[in-house]
N, C-alpha and C positions, 0 to 999 in steps of 0.2 A: 505269293500268290493263294495261299492253302485259305489264309484269313479270308479271303473273298469268294472263294468258294463256299466255306462256311456261311457267309453272309446270304447269296442268292440260292444258297441251301442245294449245290450239288460238289459232286468231289470231280476230280482229277482225272476220274477211270475211263479211257477209252479216248475218244477223240474229243481235244478240249475247244470247249467255244472260244470263239474269236471276243478283241475288244469291245466289238460294237454291242455285241452280243450281250455280254457283261454286263455294261454300263447300262444297257436298254432293262436286263433283270432290275438293278441296282435302283434305275428310276421310278418302276415299278413298284418297287418294293417302298420307297419313298413317297409315293402316291398314295399306296393302297394302306399300308402300315397302320394300327391303329395304337401301336404301342410306342413311346416315344425311343426306346430303347431301341427297339427296332431299325425306326428312322435316323436316328444318330448312327448305326453303325453303318447304315447304308450312305448315309452323307461322309461317314467319315473313310468308307472307301472308295467313295466318288472323288474325294480328294487324293488319295493315295495314286487312283489314276489318271487324274487332269493334267499332270506335266505330261504323260508319255500321250495318254490320246486325249489330246488337247482339243482337238477336231469335233470329237464325237462326242466330251462330256459336253463341251457348250454348246453344241446343235441340239442335243437331247436334254441334257439336264440343268439347262439355265433358267428356263422356267418355273420346275420343280425348286430351286433351290432358293429364286426369290418369293416363292409361296413357303417355304419355312421359315426364310428372314420375318413373313408377315404372321405367321400364325404361330411359331414355338419362340414365343418374343421371351417366355419363362426360363426357358434354357439354356442358358449361356455356352455350354459346350457344345451343341449342335448349330448354336447362330457361329461360334469361332471357326467349325469345321465347312459350315456352308459359307463362309466369308473367302477364308481362304480358298476353296475350291475356285470361287468367281474371282478371286486375285490371279488366282493359277492359269484361268483360260484368258485372261482380258490384257496379261503380262509376257511377253516376252524372257527368256530367264537371258539379263544380259552380262552372267556373269562369265560364261563362258566366250572368250574372242574368238572369231571365226580366222581359221588359218589359211583358208583358199577360196578360190572363188564357188566351188559347190556350197562351201560353208555357209560363201557372202550370199547366195542363194535363199539358202535354207531359212535365213534369218530374213531374210527381206519376206520371204512367204509367211514367217510366222509376226511379223511385224504387221504385216496385212490383214492374217487374220485374226489377231489383236483389235486391232481397230476395227473391222466388221464386227466381232463380240460387243466392242464398245460400244457399237455404233446403234447395236441392236438393246443393250440395259437404257443404254438414256435414250431411246426414245418413247418410253415412260418414263415421262418426268417423275411420277411417284414413285418411282425406283433411287433415285439421287436424293428425294425427302424422306423415303423411310431409312437409307442409309445416314445421312443427315441425324434422324430422329437414334438407330442405334448408337455413334459414337457419344451419346451423353450416357450409355454405360460405362459406368467405373472398370467392370472388369478386365481385366487386361487381355484373354482371350476373345474377347468383342472387339475391346475398343482399337487396339493394334492393329489386328487384320482390317479394319472397317478403314482406320486413315492409310494402309494400304492400299487398300483397293480405290479408295479415294484419291489418291494422287494417281495412279495408272490410270482410272479415267479422265484425269484432267490431261495430262501426258499425252493421250490418242485422241481427247475429244474437246482440247481444251474452252473454246466461245462457247460452244454449246453448254459443257457443263456449269461454266460459269454464270451463264444467262440463268439457268435453272437456280441456282445455288444463290444468286444476287435475289430475285424473286421470292425466296422460301424466307419465313418470319423467322427471322435472329439466327440464320444461315451461317453467317458470317461468324458472329458472337459466338457458335456453338464452337466453331474451329476455332476461333482466340483462345478459348480455354483449355485447348491441347499443351497452349505452352505454359500453362500454371499446373500441369501435372508433374506428379512429382518423382515419377518414374521416365529416368532420362531416353529411354529408349523411345516411347511415345511421346517426348516432347522433342527429340532430334527428328522425327520422322512426322510429326506438326510441323515443323521447318521447313521441310521440305514440301509438303502440303501446300503451305501458304505461298513459296517459292511459285507452284506450280499455279496457283490460284488468283495471284498478284500480277500476273505475267498481261501486261497489254491492257488492262483494264481499269481506266481512273475511277471508274464509282467503288470499286472493290477496293482499289490503293483506300480511297478516300476514308473507306470504311473500317478498314483495318488500322488505319492509324488512327482513328477517334476512338479505336476500344482500346488505347493505351501501348501499342504495339512498341513506340520508340521504347516509354521506359521500360516495356522486358524486355526487349531486345538489348538496348545497352546493358541492362543488370547480368544478364546471361554472358556477354560479349565480357564484363568483369569478374565474372564468378570464373569464367572459362580460362581465364589467365591474358585478356586484351589477343596482343600482336604475337605472344607464347603459346595462346592456345592450339585447340588443336582443327579438325573439321568444322565443329558445331559452331568454332567461330568465324571461320568461312561461310557457313549457312546463314548466318545471321547478317553477315555481312551482303551476302547476295540479294538478300531479302529486305535490306533496308534501300538498298540500290533499286531495288522495284519499286519499291514506294516512293522515292525520291527523284527518280530520274524523270524529267519531261513533265513533272507532274505540281505546277508551281504553287497551289493550296497546302501538300503538306509539306513542300520546301517551306512554306513560311510559318506553319505549324510548329514545323523541329525548330526553327527560330527563334519565333514567339515561347516555345518550351523551354529554351536555354539548353538547350540539348549540342549546341556546337561547342560550348564551354566544357561537357563532358566527352570530348572526344581526344583532347589536349591528351591527355596522359599516354594515349596510346601512342603515341611518336617522341617517347620516352626512350633515349635510347643512349648507350654507356661509351666508356671509353672504349673499350676493347670489340667490335663491328665483326669478328674474324669468327667464321663456321657456323651463319644462318643455318638454319633450319630450310628446308624447301616450302613448308606450311608457313613458316614466320613470314619468309617472303611471298608468298599468298596472299598473307592475311594483311600485312602492310600495302603490298599492293592494292587489294582492295580498297582500304581504308584510305589510302591517296585517292582513290578513285570517288569516293563518298565525298571528300571535301571539293573536289573536282565539280561535283554533280550541284555543288550547293552555289558555287562562284560563276558555273559556265557561261561562257558570252552568247549561248544561246536563249538565256534568261533575259528576263526584265531587267534594264539599267536599274529602276529603285531596288528590286529585289538583289541583287548581285551586290548594290553598293552597299547596304545594310549588313549582309552575311559578311562581307571582308572587312566592316568596323567591327562585327564582334569578334571577330578570330584574330583582329589586332588587340582588338582592347581583352580577350581572354588569354593573349599570349604564344595561341596557336601558329600565327605565323612564324614568334620569334622560334619555336619547336622545330617548325621545318626547316629555317635557314640554316639552324644546328645540324641536322641533319645533312642539309647542303654541303657543309663545309665540314664533315664529320671523315675520319678516313676509316677504310675499311668498309665501306656502304659496297652491297651486289650492286654491277652496273645499271639493271634495269630499274630496281629501286631509286637509285640516284638519277636514273632518265625520269621515271616518273615523279620523284620530287620537283626535280627542274619544274617539268611541267604543271605540277599544284600550284609550285611558289609563283609561275607567270600568272595563272588565272587570278590567285589571288590578290596580286599587287596590279592587274592590267585596270587600269583609267583609274587606282584609287590613290589620290595625292599624298595622304598619310604615310599608305602600306607602301609609294615609291620611295617617299622619303626616309622610312626606316631602312626599306633594302638598300637604298645607294649608301646607309651607314654600317653596312655589315662588312666585316672583316675577317679574309682566311686566316686560322691559324699560322700563319708562318711568320719569318722571320727576315728582313722585316714584313709587318702585317702589309695587306694589298688588299684591296678593295673586292670585294667578291664577286664586278661584272668584272674587273680585271682578268681574275682568274679563269670566269666562265668565258669568259674571249679570245683566252690563250687555250682553251679545249675546241674551242670553235675552229679557228685559224689554222690546227693540228690536224693534218691529215690522217695520222696516227692515231687517233681517236674513232670509237663506233661512228659509224651513221646515224645513226639514232638521237645517238650523245649532243650530235653537231646540231641536229635538228632543234632538240630541245633547247639545247644553249639559245641560237638564233630565235626561238620563240618566246624565249625570259628574256633578253634584251629588247624585241618588238614591244612586248606587252610592260617593261620599264619605263620604255619609251610613248606609249599609247596617251594620249591627251596631254604629256607633261612636258611642257615647255621648259619649264628650270631644270631635268634632266638631259632634254635636249641641248640645251645652251650649254652645260659643262661637258659634255661628250663634244662636243663643234669646239668649245674653249681648248681642250687638249691638242687641238691641231694647230692654234695660232700660234704664231712665233712668240709670242709675248709670255705664254703661259708654258712652253715646252720645256720639260724638266729632262737633262741629259742622263740622271744616275736614276731614274727609275721607268719603269715600263708603265704608258700612259693605254685608255680605252682607245684613244685617237692613233696611236702609234701603231697598236695590234691592227683597227681597222686598214691601215693605210696600208703596211705590211700584207696583210690578206689578199687586198684590193691588187698588188701587183705581183703577187706570188705564182709559183708555176702552176699549183693547182688549185683547178679549173674550178673546183668547187668552192675552195676559200674564198677565189676570188668574187663567185656570187653571192656566197653567205654576209661579207665584207660590203660588198656592193648593196646588196637590199639591208643590211643593219644601219650602213650610212644614211641610204634613204630615206629609213624612218626617223633618224636624226634632225631630217627637214621637211619631215611630215604638215604640211598645213602650219610652219613655222616661215612666213617671210624676213623673219631678223636673221635665225640661221643662215640660209640659203646665201642671203646677202655676207655675211659673216665667211662663211665658206670660200667665198670667190677669193679673200685673202691668204688663204692657205697656201703656200709655196714648196714646191719638193727639191730636192737635190741630186739631179740625174746622175753627173757621174764630176768625176774632178776637173776641174778647168772649164765646166761650163757653167752658163747661166743657170738658176734653178728656175724651174716651171711652173704655172699654176697647177693644183687639184684638176682644174676644168681639162687646160690642154693636155694634162697627163692620161687621162681617161680617154680623149679624143686620138692621140698618139697612139694609144693600145688598141683601140677597134680600128685606126687605119693598116694597125701589122699583121691583121689575120689570124686572129686567135681564135681559140674553140668556140663552137656556139653557144657553150654555158656562161663560157666569159662572156661573149659580145649582149647575150643578153641580161645579163647583169649590170654589165656598167651601161647598154641602153635604157633599162628600167632605173637606174641610177640618175642620170641625165633628162629624161622625162620630168623625174619627180622635182630634178633640182632646180631648172629652168619655168618648169609651168608655174602661171602665176606670180613670175619675178622678169617683168622686162630687163631690169640691169643685168639679173645671170642672162637673159636671152641676145642684151648686147656682147656682152662677153664672148659669147659662144660664137657669134656672129661677125665679130671682129676678126677671130683666125680664118684667113683668107681661103684654107683647105678644107674646112669643115663642113660646108652646105654643096660643093662640089663632090666631097666624098659621101655623102648623102645620096644626092640625086644618082650618083653611080650605082649606089649599090641597090637603088629604087628601082632601075632603069635595067638591070640584068635578069635574063632568065637563068635562076639558078633552081638547086635542086629542092625536094622536100624539106629537110631540114634547114635551109636557108630560108626558106619563105618568112618564116618566122621572124628572122632578123629585118627581115626586108618590110615586114608589117610595124617592126620596130623604131625604125628608119624613117617610114614615113610618117609616123605618130610624132616623131622627133621635129621633123622638118613642118608637120603640120601646126607644132606646139608654137616656133618661131616665128610661124606665120599667126599666128591667133594673140601671140601674147606681144607683139611687135609693136614700140613706142615711134618707130620710123626714125629714130635718131640718127641709123647708118643711110646714106645715101644709095649705097649699093646694093643694099638690103631691105628696102624697104619692103610694106606688105605688097603690093601690087609687085614690085620689081620681081619678089620671091613666086608670085601665083602665077607670071608670065614665063617665068623659067619655068616652073612645072608644067605648063600648057608647052613648052617648047619641047623640053627632056624628056620627060614622063608621059605626059598627056594627062587632064583631069580624069577621066573615067579610070586610066589606069592607076592611077595614086589613091583613087578610094576605095578601087579592087582592092590591091596591096592594103591598105589600110584595115581592111576588113578580116584580113591574115588573122590575125590576132586574137578575134573573138572565135574563129571557127576553129582554133586548134584544141584539139581535144585534150589538153592537160589545162587548159583557160576556167572551163568550168568546174574542174574539181579543184581549182586554187580560189574559187568564188566563193564556195560552200562555207568555209568555215576561218577562222584566222589562224589556226594550229596549221602548221606544215605538215604534212602526211603525205608522205611518197614512200614509194616501194623500194626505187634504187635512186643513187645520186644520180642517173642521168634523166631521170624523170623531175626533180629541181630546175624548173625554168620561170616559175609564174610565184609571185608574192599576193598573197590574200589583198592587199592595199591599193597594190598598184591595178588589180583588177576593177579595183572602184575608180581609179582615177581615168582607165581607160574608158568605163562603161560612161563615164562625165565627160567626156571630151572628144570622144569618137563623134557625135553629131555635132558638136558645135564646129569642129574641124571640118565635117564634111562640107558643113554651110558656107563656113569661112573662103573655101579651097572653090566653091562651084558657083560665088555669088561674082556679079560683075561689078568692075570700078564705082557705075553709078548708083548701084544700089548699095554699097559698101558707104558710099557717100550721105545720101538719105538716110542710112541708118543711123551714121557718125552723127547725122545732123538732128536724128531724131532723139536719138540718145544721148545727146546735148542738151534737148528741150527736157527732156524727162528729169537729166541731171538737174536742170536749172530748178526745175518745179520741183525736184525731189528736196532741194536745195531751201525753196520757200517753203516748202513744207514742213522741213526740219527746225527750221527756224520760228512757225508761227508755233509748229510744238512746243519748242524750247519755251517761246512767249508765254502761249498758253500754262505751261509746266511753273514758269516762273509768277505768273499771275496767282496760279493755286496754290502755291506755297505761301506768297504773301496772305493770300486770302485765310489761308488756315493758320498762319499765325495770327492775324489779325483776330480772328474766332478765337483761338485760344485767350490772346491779351484781353479782349472782351469779356470773355467767361472769367476769366483771374480778377480784371478790375469789379466784375460785377459780382461777384464772391467778396472780395475787399468790401465793395461799398456798403453791403449787405452787412457784412460784420463790422464797420465803423457804424452804422446807422442803428444797430442793436446796440454799439457800446453807448453814442450819445443817447440813447433812448432810457438805456439804462442811468449814465449818470444824470439826466434830468430828472426822473423817477428819484433816485438819491438826492438832489438837490432840493426837491419841493417835500422830499420826508424832513430835510433839516430844516427848511424852512417852515413845517408846521410844525416841529419840536421848538422853532423859534418862537411861535407865535404863541404854544401854551405856556412857556416860560415866562413871557411878557405879559400874559392872563395871572399868572400865578404870581408876578412882580406888585401888579397891581393891588392885589387882592391885600397882598404883603403890607405895602404902604399904606392900606385904609386903617390896618389892623394896629400899625406900628404906630398913625396918628392918634390913636382913641388910647393907645400906652400912652403916650407924651402927657397927655390929657391928667391920666391917673397920675403920672409921677412927679407931674407939678403938684397935684392936690400934696403927693407925698412928700413935699419940699426938699428937689436934688438940689444940690450945690452946683452954682451957676457955672464953674470950672469946669466941670466934668461935662456939665451938657454943651459947653462949646467947644470942648473935644470930639466930642461924638459927632456935631454938627459939621465938624472940620472933614472929619474921615468920610462921611458919609456925602459930603459935597465932591471930596475926590473920588471915590466910589461911582459917584454920578458919573462926573466927566468921562473917568475910562471907560464907564459903559456906553457912553456918549461916542466915544472915539470908535468903540471897537462898533458900535450902529453903522458908523461910517464907512468904515472899511470894508465891511460887509457889504454897504449898498454899494461901492466902486467895484468891489470882486463881482457881485451880481451884473452888474451894466456889462462888465468886462465879458462876462460868459455869454451874457444876451448878444454883445457886438461880436465877438466871435462863434456864434453859432448863426447869424444872419453874415458874417464873411466864409462861410464854410462852403455855398454854394458858388458854382462857379459864376462869374459877372456875365460873361458872355451869354451862357445859358436863362440867366435870369433877364437879362435883357430881352432878348430873344421870346424869351416865354412871356413877358411883359406885353409885348408888339401885339403877340397872339391875344394875349386877353385882351386886350383894348380892342383889336379888332374883330374881337368875338361878341365882344360887347355892345360896337357899331352895327355890327350884321344883326345881332339881338332888338337893338334897338330900332334898325331898317324895318325887321320884318313885325315888330310892335306896329309901326307907324300902317304899313301896308296892310297888317289886319285891320287897324282902326277904317283906311282908306277901303278897305273892301268890304267894313260894317256899314260904312256912309252910303257907298254904293247899293249897297244890300236894300239899305232903308231908301234911299231915291226911288229906287223899284219896283219897292213897294208902295210908294207915295203915286211910282207915276200909277200902278195899277189900281190904286184904289181911286185916283180920280178919273178915270178911264172907267171904272164901274159908274163913277158920281156923275160923269158926262150922260152917258146909257139911261142913268133913270131921271136925270134932268133936261132930257134933249126936250121936251116938248116944253119946257119954261121959255120963255123968250127973254135972252139978256144972258142967260148962267150959259150959253153953250159957248160963248166969245169967253168967257170967263175961266171958263176950263180949257180952253184951247189954250190962254196965254199961260196958266198956270202948267200945263203940259209942256210946252214949250222952254219954258223955264227948267223945268225939271230934265227935261231932257239934252238942255246945254248944260248943265249942271251935273249931270250923268255922265256925259262926256269926257269935261274935263278931269272929274276923277279919275276915269279909265283911264284919260292919257296920264295923269299924276302915278296913276299906279303902276304905269308900265314903267315911268320913269322908274319910281322906288324898285320895281323887280329890276333893271339895268342897273340900278345903282346894287343892289344886291347880289347881283353876279359877279357884277366887278370886284366887292368888297370876297365876296366867296375866294375869285381866284387868288386876290391878295392874300386870304389867307391862306389858300394852298401853296402860294409860293412862300410865305413865311414861315410854314410848317416845315419846308424844306429847308430853309435858309436854319431853321430851328434844329432840324436833324442834323446839321452839316457843324453846328454851334453844340449840339451835344459831344460829338465825337472829340471836341478838344476840353470836355471833361477830363479825360484821363489824363492832360497837363496838370493841374489843378488838384491833383491826388496828392502829391508831395507836400504841395502845401496843405492841404487842409490834413495832412498827417500831422505835418510842424503844429498847426491848430488844435488838433486834436490831445495833443504834448500838452500845451498850454493850459487848454481846460484842464486836463488832469492836475497839473502844478495849482492851478486854481481853485481844484474841489479842496486838495491837499490842505492848501492854504487856509481855505475857506473851514474846512476842519478844525484847524489850530486855533482860529478864532472862534468859534464854535466852544471849543473846548475853556479858552481863556474866558469867554463869555458867561460860560459856566461856571467857571471859579468865581469870575468877579459877583454875580449873582448869589454864588453860596457864603461868598463874604457879608455882600449887604444883607442878608436874609437873617446871619449872626449877628450883624451891629445893630439889626433892628431889634433881632429877638431880647439882646443887652437892655437896648433902649427901652423894650417894651416892661424889663424887668426893673428897671429906673423909674419908670413912669414917666418918661420924656417926651414931650410933643417933638419929632423928627421934620417934619416940614412947616412952612408956612403957606400964605396963599402964591406968592410967586412962583414957589416950589412950584404948588400942583398945576397952575398955569402952564410951566413948562413943560411937566409932565406931561399934561393934557394935549400940549402943543406937539410934545414929541410921540405922545400915541397917533395924532392926528396924520401926520407925518410918515410914519408909520404905515397905518391905512390908507392914506394915498399911494404908498410903493407898491403895497402890495397890489391895490386894483390896479395900478400903471402895468403891472408883470401879469397879472393876468390875461389883462386886454393884450399884452404882445405875445403870449402864450396862444 
């Protein structure tokens, strides 16, 4: 205190001033001092008094401290003192735990005081903005107390502070920078700050997530040792839970960022799992909760399915199953692991199949499902563990018809193995054990094996149980009703009634088997009609539900228990209104609404385990239908049945038409695909044919050029022969050369003949390439078009004549007017006009006749066009023949190429021989040869003209 008196300028002589007076002096010093050192000392003194005199400092000094934060920004020391002082007055000391009621009251008063000062500080939004600005200061003495102060403000006034930070520019980003601080104490307190900041505010959670929070938090967890880490890992996991829980956007971002794969190393455990620290248990518990958040049943089905798929693909599910089957794992971690595995496999076929293949490390190996069921029906196991196993079994069978069939198959006589324990045997053992909780769990588990699976409901009717030696076996359905009638505990009765209701609902065969036992209906009516206590009212409601199911799903196959007779029995023994009232006991029970909230069984004590989540859905679905079925009269039922039959017939007709339409659609689609394919093939073939024709034309051009060259060479050879005669060549040599030349010319003519034949084959193949049907139809349409054009031409000529006659008539009329005064000419004009009118009427009638013929021909044309369209569809049949013809064209082309090559060789030989004759001066041809050559040339020219005409 001496230091404080030095600051305020007084010594403790005489009467000492009170704390309030001292604080007032210090506040005046802060407000009036011009020297920074004096203000700093005063603020430091206020800090030292702020814990003891919290009320006084908060009331008198808060405004001065805020002003210091605004004005003395350059001095980090005074800023640190001011922030520490503000932290002390808004935050109560939580280190000292209260020992008695007086200290508890005092602590409550201090909390209220902190809330008041927080409200005063937050009342000015600029104060929060100022605090966010100060957090940018890197100095430890400013940043650390600023983080603590903002955390305390968020604890006291969370929503208000969140709103101010949310609208502050870069407010959340400044706080995210704390995670990157190299000083661990600031980073760790920054984690606590972000935990408070992200509580219950989806907008801030999204901003924090997109500020790369997931990456940074996972890095910190890895640096700190994952599950073996300390309190920092726990803080990181709590922050991750805040960001992901009930926030679908962040969950999707977490999955898309491949952060699920980075969670796998967290769950790597060794063979020796003894001696886990409390912190490790806490960390692993939070990690399991984080996995459950991603696959929670309350999430959207699509998001849950994608997360389940990712967890299986990265091996996370396999790692969890390893923990599940490991030894030495603490009980609470094992329980939470079972719950986590349950939600990872729930509704996922791949994950469920993998879980069914997991075996426990025992000798001999047993399936994990069997080992878990052994724990569920063992009354010495912890209650929470048994609930977790039941939830796991339910999730394994959820929408898993294959798994349901495997469980029911273990109860059938043909698959029972006496040397091993099966899931069905364990369920039957639990169903008929002395422990009521085991009865309830086994009944609910067996009901889930029948959920929405008509086949397994019918298969379970085959199960026979041996009751005792010397007695015949009884069915499982009959044994359940026998136990009900023996007066068991309420929990056992409720479990068996839920099993029976699930079993016979929507299964008329099971209803018939249940009604076939003459004791069942009297037992149910007796239970419903009695006036029992509060505990038995639920049993009465379930009995009413079971009897109502027997009415609603009754196919009237048993004469004594038809729908009408059961309703008459209810009206006589119970009364319809009383029956409906008893049926309503189920939904009015306090534990019904609790079980309907979520799939996981969450019960505080074993006595509260009465309802199953899936059974509440069944009750909600059936209650209204059963009430209507019981209250309706027989006439109304008959009318409804008639209407139902009519609707069924209508639905069947509609279904048939839908199937017909689907078939037609599929056929149309197939035909469209075929048309598209054939069109493309046709285009390719047309292009190929065009190319081939162009190549043939090129060969013809080359052939013509060679012919021209041959003609010129022949002329030159004739001139050289005359010169040879002058030179006096030997006659033997001349005759030999002439024979060779004639032989070559004969070969040339033979080759020309073969070439002509190949050209005619190509021309015929081209003509045969078009389908005959289509060609005939096209020709008919063409003829009709020609006739229509001819008639139109005639019609136009007639119209022109009519026009001409009308013009002549007009001229005569004008002439008659001009010559009316001349005697005798008027009668002549009148006769001409009459004659023209008769001709005009005749032409008009003929024109109308021609128009009728044109109309008739146009109709015929349309009919023929339709026939042409139908004939075009047959073109597809000719495609095979067309392809064959195209192949022949190819072969002909090859043969033609060979002929051309031979022809070129022969021409070359002829040229060589002519050259030799030229050198010898021999005359090569006489006049007959020249005439034959000219005739050959004329034939070639005629062939070329015919080919051009054909083209």
